[in-house]
N, C-alpha and C positions, 0 to 999 in steps of 0.2 A: 503494499500499499503505500502511495507516494506520500501520505500524512506521517507515517510512522518514523520515528528514530530507529527503533529495533523493532522486529517482529518475529512472529513463530512462523512454522512451515505452513500453517493455515492462513496466513496472511492477516494474522490479527496482530495489532500493535501491542508490543510489551512495554515500550517505554516512548516518551516524546521529548522534544527539545523546546523549552520555553525561550531560551536565550537565542538559539540559531533560527528556529522556524516558528516561534511565538505559538506554540501549541502546548496544551495541557492534556494529560492522561486521563481518560475516562475508564475507571476499571471495571465497570458494569458491562459496557459496550465494548471493552478492548480496542478504544479508538483514540485518536488524537485530535482533539477539538481546538479551535482557535481560542487563544487566550483572551481575556477581557480587554477590549480596546482594538481588537483585530478582527477581521472578517475572512471568510473562505473565499479564496481566489481560484481554487482548484488547482493549486499546485502545491510544491513541497512546503513553500513558506506563505504563511498567512499575511495579508496585507493590513496596514494599519487603518483604523477608521479615521474620520474627519475630526478635526480638533473639537474637544468637547464631548465627544461620544464615548460612551462605555460599552455600548453595543450597536452593530450597524449591518446592513446587508451589502453595502457597496461604499465606495469613496463618495458617494452623493446622496446616501439614504441611510440616516441614523435611526435607531430603533429607541434608543434611550440615551439619557444624557449623564455626564458627570455632575457631582453636586456644585451648585452655582452656575449651572447652565440650563438653558430650557429649548425645548424642540420648537422650531419655528415652522411657518407654512411651507417652507422648501425642504422640509425634513432633514434640516442641519441643527446642530445644536450651537446656540447663541448665548454668550455671556451678557446678560441684559444690564449687569451693573457696570458703571465706569469705573476708572480708576479712583481709589480711596473709597469705595463702597464695596459691601459684600451682600449677596443675596440671602434674605432670610426666607429659609424653606418653609417655615410656618405661615409667614404672612405674604410671602412672595414680592415683598417689598426689598428695596435696597437699603441697608442700614449703613451709616458711616462708619468707616475704619477709624481707630484712634488717631489723633492728629499727626503722629509721627509716621504712620504708615502710608506707602504708596498702594501696596496690595496687602490684604489680610485674610485670615481665614475666619469661620464661624464663632471661633473662641476668642476673636480679636487679638490674635498673635500676628505679628508682621511676617509678611512672606516677602517683601521687596521694598526698597527704599528708592527715594529719589535723590540723584547726585545734586539736581538743582536746588534742593532743600538742604544741601550740605550734610547728608546722613548716609550712614553705612549700616547694614544689617549685622547685629550681634547675634550669632547662631545659638548661643547659649540662653540668652534671655528673651529672643524673638521680639527685640525692640529695635527700631532704627535710631541709632545713637549718634551725636555729633561727629563728624570727622575731626581729625587734628586742626586745632586753630579756631574751633567754633564751640559754641555751648547752647544748650537747650534752654530757652526762656519759656517753655510751655506753650509755643505756637508751632506751625507747621514749618517755617523756615528757621533754621539755626542762625544765630547772631554770631558775627567775627569777634574773636578775643583781641586783646590788644597785641601789637607787633611782638613776635618772638615767643608767643605763649603757644604750648601745646594743648594744653586744657585750662578752662577758666569757669568761674562760677558767675561772672558778670563782665561788663566791658572794662572794669577797672579792677578787676580781682582774678590775677592768674594763679593756678594751683600747680602747674608744672611748665617746664620751657622745652622748647624744641631743641634737638641734640646740637650741642656745642654753644648754648646760651646759658647765662647764670641767672639764678632766681634770687631776687632781693629780698631777704628774710625781713619782716617788718613791714615792707612796702608792697608786697605781692605783685611784683612786676618782673619781666624779664629783660636781660640787656646782654649785649655782646661783651662787655668788660665792666668790671666793678668800678663804681665811682670813688672819689676820694673819701677817706674815713671809713672804708670797707675793704676787705680783702677777699680773695678768691678762695673758697674751700673746694678744691677740686673733686674730692670723694663724691660728694653729692651735688657738685656745679652750683653751689650756692655762694651769695655774697654775705658775709658777716660783719658786724660792725666792729671796728677796731677800738682798742682802749681809748678813753676820753682824750688823752693828750696828742695822739698821732693824727697827722694829716692823711698819710698813707703808712701801711704796716704790713708786717708779715704775719703768716698764720700762727707764729709762736708768740705773737702779742708785741714783739718788739717794733719800734718805729722805724720807717724807712726816710720819711721827710715830716717837716713841720710848717705850720702856717704862721708866719711871723707877723703878717700884716692885719689879720683878724684875731688870731689867737694869742700872738704876742709870745710864741714859743721858739725855741731853736734846738736843734739835734745835738744832743750830748754823747760823749764817747761810750756811754752805756745804752745807746740806742734809745734814749727817752727823750721826749720834746718838754724841754724845761723852761720855765719864764725866762725872757730876755731880762736884761739889767734894768731896773726900774719897775718890774712886775713881779708878783708872786702868785 
């Protein structure tokens, strides 16, 4: 039999190939029938039904539809709901997906996201989360973070930085170099505050330079910024 993957001497099927021929074994009839979503084209391999069909007679004739699709007058299955909506099989209405989803299932889990919303699919949570450099403000389109931010909570509050940039502790912004009165802590790419007397400093707390014009300090031999003459 052309439909069998293996057969007996009596031409009865003993096994079928679902992956090669898209056929499923029927132990009662000892035959290989077309799998769900495929139809009998009277060859070794079953042919795929039209999009949205769970069962069909031909490439132009659906008998039943997958969940979320309905049979139209042309005997084809049509997804009646547009993007960001899912068909309610109880009411036959299109219910809105959650704001972050482009496509969703009946449980309101995201199945696909929109790049123009600056979102990507998290396959573990099944939510459309912000791409790097954007944050979720509870609306469809994500908002851009400050420059150099990888993640943030608002337009003025970074929580992590893009690779190669420093996080300013206490200011919650990212920068390509630590400013005066802060030093670069390379272990976690953050800018930490120097001791009070330093204008610039090392990670061990010693001063590199001092500010004589506003702090009235000068660098000592012990790498501290000490008061200039006439100040204390």
